[in-house]
C-alpha positions as CSV (number, residue, x, y, z in Angstrom):
1,X,11.9,64.0,0.6
2,X,15.1,62.1,-0.3
3,X,15.4,60.2,-3.6
4,X,16.6,56.7,-2.6
5,X,18.1,54.3,-5.2
6,X,19.1,50.7,-4.4
7,X,22.3,49.5,-6.1
8,X,24.1,46.1,-6.1
9,X,27.6,46.8,-4.6
10,X,30.4,44.2,-4.3
11,X,31.0,40.6,-5.4
12,X,28.6,38.9,-4.8
13,X,26.4,42.1,-4.7
14,X,25.0,43.5,-1.5
15,X,22.0,45.8,-2.1
16,X,22.7,49.3,-0.7
17,X,20.2,52.2,-0.4
18,X,21.8,55.5,-1.4
19,X,20.5,59.0,-1.7
20,X,20.6,60.2,-5.3
21,X,22.6,63.5,-5.1
22,X,23.4,65.5,-8.2
23,X,24.9,68.2,-6.0
24,X,27.8,66.2,-4.6
25,X,30.8,64.2,-5.9
26,X,31.8,61.4,-3.6
27,X,29.6,58.3,-3.4
28,X,29.7,56.5,-0.1
29,X,28.1,53.5,1.6
30,X,27.4,52.6,5.2
31,X,30.0,50.1,6.2
32,X,29.7,47.7,9.2
33,X,27.2,49.9,10.9
34,X,26.1,47.8,13.9
35,X,23.4,46.6,14.5
36,X,22.1,47.6,11.0
37,X,22.0,44.3,8.9
38,X,21.6,46.3,5.7
39,X,24.9,48.1,5.9
40,X,27.8,46.9,3.7
41,X,30.0,44.1,5.0
42,X,33.4,44.4,3.2
43,X,34.4,40.9,4.4
44,X,31.7,39.4,2.2
45,X,33.0,40.9,-1.1
46,X,35.9,39.5,-3.1
47,X,36.4,42.8,-5.0
48,X,36.7,45.2,-2.0
49,X,40.0,47.0,-1.3
50,X,41.0,49.9,0.9
51,X,43.1,52.7,-0.7
52,X,46.5,53.0,1.1
53,X,47.9,56.3,2.2
54,X,50.4,56.5,-0.6
55,X,47.6,56.3,-3.3
56,X,47.8,59.5,-5.5
57,X,44.2,60.4,-4.6
58,X,45.1,60.4,-0.9
59,X,48.2,62.5,-1.4
60,X,47.5,64.7,-4.5
61,X,50.3,66.9,-5.7
62,X,47.8,69.8,-5.6
63,X,45.4,69.7,-2.7
64,X,41.8,68.8,-3.7
65,X,39.5,70.8,-1.5
66,X,36.4,69.1,-2.9
67,X,37.6,65.8,-1.3
68,X,39.5,66.3,1.9
69,X,41.7,63.3,2.6
70,X,44.3,62.3,5.3
71,X,46.2,59.3,6.5
72,X,44.7,57.3,9.4
73,X,46.6,55.2,12.1
74,X,46.4,52.1,9.9
75,X,48.0,53.8,6.9
76,X,44.7,53.8,5.1
77,X,43.3,56.7,3.2
78,X,40.7,58.6,5.3
79,X,38.1,61.1,4.0
80,X,35.7,63.5,5.6
81,X,32.9,65.0,3.6
82,X,30.6,67.9,4.7
83,X,27.3,68.9,3.1
84,X,25.6,72.3,2.9
85,X,22.9,71.1,5.4
86,X,25.5,70.5,8.1
87,X,25.6,66.7,7.8
88,X,28.8,64.8,7.3
89,X,30.3,61.4,6.6
90,X,33.8,60.1,7.2
91,X,35.6,56.8,6.8
92,X,38.1,55.1,4.4
93,X,38.3,55.6,0.7
94,X,37.9,52.2,-1.0
95,X,37.6,50.5,-4.4
96,X,34.6,48.4,-5.2
97,X,32.5,47.3,-8.1
98,X,28.8,47.6,-8.8
99,X,27.6,44.2,-10.0
100,X,24.4,44.3,-12.0
101,X,24.6,40.8,-13.3
102,X,27.3,38.1,-13.8
103,X,28.1,39.6,-17.2
104,X,27.5,43.3,-16.3
105,X,29.5,45.2,-13.8
106,X,31.4,48.5,-13.5
107,X,35.2,48.8,-13.2
108,X,36.4,49.2,-9.6
109,X,35.1,52.6,-8.4
110,X,36.5,54.9,-5.7
111,X,33.8,55.1,-2.9
112,X,33.7,56.1,0.7
113,X,33.2,53.4,3.3
114,X,31.5,55.4,6.1
115,X,32.5,54.5,9.6
116,X,30.8,57.6,11.0
117,X,27.5,59.1,9.7
118,X,24.2,60.0,11.3
119,X,22.4,59.2,8.0
120,X,20.4,56.1,7.4
121,X,21.6,55.7,3.8
122,X,24.7,56.3,1.8
123,X,25.1,58.9,-1.0
124,X,25.3,58.4,-4.7
125,X,27.3,61.4,-5.9
126,X,26.3,62.4,-9.4
127,X,27.8,65.8,-10.1
128,X,30.4,66.7,-12.7
129,X,33.4,65.9,-10.5
130,X,36.0,63.4,-11.5
131,X,35.2,61.1,-8.6
132,X,31.4,61.2,-9.2
133,X,29.6,58.0,-10.1
134,X,28.9,59.1,-13.7
135,X,32.5,60.1,-14.3
136,X,34.0,56.9,-12.9
137,X,31.4,54.6,-14.4
138,X,31.8,56.5,-17.8
139,X,28.1,57.2,-18.0
140,X,27.1,59.4,-20.9
141,X,23.7,60.3,-19.3
142,X,21.3,59.4,-16.5
143,X,17.8,60.5,-15.6
144,X,15.2,60.2,-12.9
145,X,11.5,60.8,-12.4
146,X,10.4,62.1,-9.0
147,X,6.9,60.8,-7.9
148,X,4.4,63.1,-6.3
149,X,4.4,63.2,-2.5
150,X,1.7,61.2,-0.7
151,X,1.6,62.6,2.8
152,X,-0.8,59.9,4.2
153,X,0.6,57.0,2.2
154,X,1.8,54.0,4.3
155,X,4.6,53.3,1.8
156,X,6.9,55.7,0.0
157,X,6.0,56.4,-3.6
158,X,8.2,54.8,-6.3
159,X,9.7,56.8,-9.2
160,X,12.2,55.8,-11.9
161,X,15.9,56.0,-12.5
162,X,17.8,55.3,-15.7
163,X,21.5,54.8,-16.2
164,X,22.2,55.5,-19.9
165,X,19.6,56.1,-22.6
166,X,16.0,57.0,-21.6
167,X,13.4,55.7,-24.0
168,X,11.3,58.8,-23.3
169,X,14.0,61.3,-24.3
170,X,12.5,62.3,-27.6
171,X,9.9,64.3,-25.8
172,X,12.4,66.2,-23.6
173,X,13.3,69.9,-23.9
174,X,17.0,70.6,-23.3
175,X,19.0,73.5,-22.0
176,X,22.8,73.7,-22.1
177,X,24.5,73.7,-18.7
178,X,26.9,76.6,-18.0
179,X,30.5,75.5,-17.7
180,X,33.3,77.5,-16.1
181,X,37.0,77.0,-17.1
182,X,39.5,77.0,-14.4
183,X,40.6,80.6,-15.3
184,X,37.0,81.7,-14.3
185,X,36.8,79.9,-11.0
186,X,35.3,82.2,-8.3
187,X,35.2,81.7,-4.5
188,X,31.4,81.3,-4.3
189,X,31.0,79.1,-7.4
190,X,30.5,75.4,-7.4
191,X,32.2,74.4,-10.8
192,X,31.1,70.8,-10.4
193,X,27.3,71.5,-10.2
194,X,24.8,71.3,-13.0
195,X,24.4,75.1,-13.5
196,X,21.3,76.1,-15.5
197,X,20.7,79.2,-17.6
198,X,17.6,80.4,-15.7
199,X,16.2,83.7,-16.9
200,X,13.0,84.3,-14.9
201,X,10.0,83.2,-12.8
202,X,6.3,83.5,-13.5
203,X,3.4,83.3,-11.0
204,X,-0.1,82.8,-12.3
205,X,1.0,84.0,-15.8
206,X,2.6,87.2,-14.5
207,X,6.4,87.5,-15.0
208,X,8.0,88.8,-11.9
209,X,10.3,91.8,-12.2
210,X,13.6,89.9,-11.5
211,X,16.6,90.6,-13.7
212,X,18.0,87.5,-15.4
213,X,21.4,88.5,-13.9
214,X,20.1,87.4,-10.5
215,X,20.2,83.8,-11.7
216,X,23.8,84.0,-13.1
217,X,27.0,83.9,-11.2
218,X,28.4,87.3,-10.5
219,X,32.2,88.2,-10.4
220,X,32.4,86.4,-7.1
221,X,30.4,83.3,-8.2
222,X,27.2,84.2,-6.2
223,X,23.9,83.8,-8.0
224,X,24.7,80.5,-9.7
225,X,21.4,78.5,-10.4
226,X,21.8,74.8,-10.0
227,X,19.5,71.8,-10.1
228,X,20.0,69.4,-7.2
229,X,18.2,66.1,-6.5
230,X,19.7,66.0,-3.0
231,X,18.1,69.2,-1.8
232,X,14.4,69.0,-0.9
233,X,13.1,72.6,-1.4
234,X,14.1,75.4,-3.7
235,X,16.3,78.2,-2.4
236,X,16.7,81.6,-4.0
237,X,19.0,84.5,-3.4
238,X,17.4,87.5,-1.7
239,X,16.8,89.5,-4.9
240,X,14.6,86.8,-6.3
241,X,13.1,85.6,-3.0
242,X,11.9,89.1,-2.1
243,X,10.1,89.5,-5.4
244,X,8.3,86.1,-4.9
245,X,7.4,86.9,-1.4
246,X,6.0,90.3,-2.5
247,X,3.9,88.5,-5.1
248,X,2.6,85.9,-2.6
249,X,1.6,88.7,-0.2
250,X,-0.1,90.6,-3.0
251,X,-2.1,87.5,-4.1
252,X,-2.8,85.8,-0.8
253,X,-1.3,88.0,2.0
254,X,-4.4,88.0,4.3
255,X,-4.3,84.2,4.4
256,X,-0.6,83.9,5.4
257,X,0.2,82.6,8.8
258,X,1.9,85.3,10.9
259,X,5.2,84.8,12.6
260,X,5.4,81.2,11.5
261,X,8.5,79.5,10.0
262,X,8.7,75.8,9.2
263,X,12.0,74.3,10.3
264,X,13.8,77.6,9.9
265,X,13.3,77.2,6.2
266,X,9.8,78.1,4.8
267,X,8.0,81.2,5.9
268,X,5.3,81.6,3.3
269,X,2.8,79.3,5.0
270,X,-1.0,78.9,5.2
271,X,-3.6,76.9,7.1
272,X,-4.2,73.6,5.4
273,X,-7.9,74.2,5.0
274,X,-7.1,77.1,2.7
275,X,-4.6,75.1,0.5
276,X,-6.9,74.7,-2.5
277,X,-8.0,78.3,-2.4
278,X,-4.4,79.5,-2.0
279,X,-3.3,77.4,-5.0
280,X,-6.0,79.0,-7.1
281,X,-5.0,82.5,-5.9
282,X,-1.3,82.0,-6.7
283,X,-1.8,80.0,-9.9
284,X,0.9,77.9,-11.6
285,X,4.6,78.8,-10.9
286,X,7.0,78.6,-13.8
287,X,10.8,78.6,-13.8
288,X,12.0,80.0,-17.2
289,X,15.2,79.0,-18.9
290,X,17.0,79.8,-22.2
291,X,15.5,78.5,-25.4
292,X,12.0,78.9,-24.0
293,X,12.4,75.8,-21.8
294,X,10.3,75.8,-18.6
295,X,9.6,73.9,-15.4
296,X,5.9,74.3,-14.7
297,X,4.7,73.7,-11.1
298,X,1.0,73.4,-11.2
299,X,-1.1,75.3,-8.7
300,X,-2.1,72.1,-7.0
301,X,1.6,71.4,-6.1
302,X,2.8,74.9,-5.3
303,X,2.3,74.3,-1.6
304,X,3.8,71.5,0.5
305,X,1.8,69.8,3.3
306,X,4.4,70.1,6.2
307,X,2.1,68.6,8.8
308,X,0.0,69.9,11.7
309,X,-2.5,71.4,9.3
310,X,0.0,73.8,7.7
311,X,0.9,74.1,4.0
312,X,3.9,76.2,2.8
313,X,5.3,77.4,-0.4
314,X,8.3,75.2,-1.1
315,X,10.8,78.1,-1.4
316,X,13.3,79.4,1.1
317,X,16.1,81.9,1.3
318,X,19.5,80.7,0.2
319,X,21.2,82.5,3.0
320,X,19.5,80.1,5.4
321,X,21.6,77.3,3.9
322,X,24.7,79.4,4.0
323,X,25.1,79.3,0.2
324,X,24.9,82.3,-2.2
325,X,23.2,80.2,-4.9
326,X,19.8,79.5,-6.4
327,X,19.0,75.8,-5.9
328,X,16.1,74.0,-7.6
329,X,15.2,71.2,-5.2
330,X,13.4,67.9,-5.8
331,X,10.1,69.3,-4.5
332,X,9.9,71.3,-7.7
333,X,11.0,68.3,-9.8
334,X,7.9,66.2,-9.1
335,X,6.2,64.5,-12.2
336,X,9.1,65.5,-14.3
337,X,11.7,63.5,-16.2
338,X,15.1,65.2,-15.5
339,X,17.9,63.9,-17.8
340,X,21.5,64.8,-17.2
341,X,23.2,64.4,-20.6
342,X,26.7,64.6,-19.4
343,X,28.5,64.0,-22.7
344,X,26.6,66.8,-24.4
345,X,26.7,69.1,-21.3
346,X,22.9,69.6,-21.2
347,X,19.9,68.9,-19.0
348,X,16.5,67.8,-20.4
349,X,13.0,68.0,-18.9
350,X,9.9,66.1,-19.8
351,X,6.4,66.0,-18.2
352,X,5.4,62.6,-16.8
353,X,3.3,60.8,-14.2
354,X,6.2,59.6,-12.1
355,X,4.1,57.6,-9.7
356,X,3.3,55.1,-12.4
357,X,5.7,52.8,-14.1
358,X,7.3,55.0,-16.6
């Protein structure tokens, strides 16, 4: 499930659907994608401009590997952006405003204007990078509330998204994000991610025998634990995944489907008719963080209905994504306020019914 936000881009504004992605930096929109009438038409905006080749961002003194740029045949700045799941987008880097009202707009932001992408929506890049939306728009904080999935619903569920102060924040429990100075940069580390100080996992009240070190970057950067709105499921490094699988086999092994893997991702799967029973056998799943902060996944939401009468535990192996990190995906952020307090370098959590107006 992707988290889609609609934002007013350009002058006058054109509403653009974008995937909220706390795991990436560059925001980009679909430009002149024929025959899609919802794609952005630069000719209709008075504040649109394309970055030329000689712009410092296009020719940085020190190469920026997080944002690969080049010069195209029209002497415009060209970008190509690849994601962990294999998707990509490329086009021109541009400057454009978000216009919320005649009296409220952002300064011109650097965005991607995608000429080639297989995706239906653009991306709203929300990580800690200097070109992310929060950095460019000078946002101190933002938050979202992911609604519960409704497999048979005819319309997509609607959650909530705040830019700035959230009126519910007094109830949030916060953890400090881990930051890494340039002197500590490691090859497998994403220094722009929201890295959480995770310390353990419980299943049905039983703490699994996983060292807290498994959730921290090692000398090469592997083992980082990040929270990502743009990734659907949760992925764990082998040391943690193996312990979870052993526990699931211990609690519900005879009910597991043999030799079944959903989309090369989820392998702890069960017949749908057993889903309620399996939930009871497994119990609540809890991700533990420093300061006693927890994300509790209730037993009724431990399994995902993946269709065809199959329900799977929403956890896969990180190596299947080709990243040596632990990633908490949006499936495990349902009915939860997640606030990114950028200025104070912390993330807050608060229980909510996100399918209601909150």
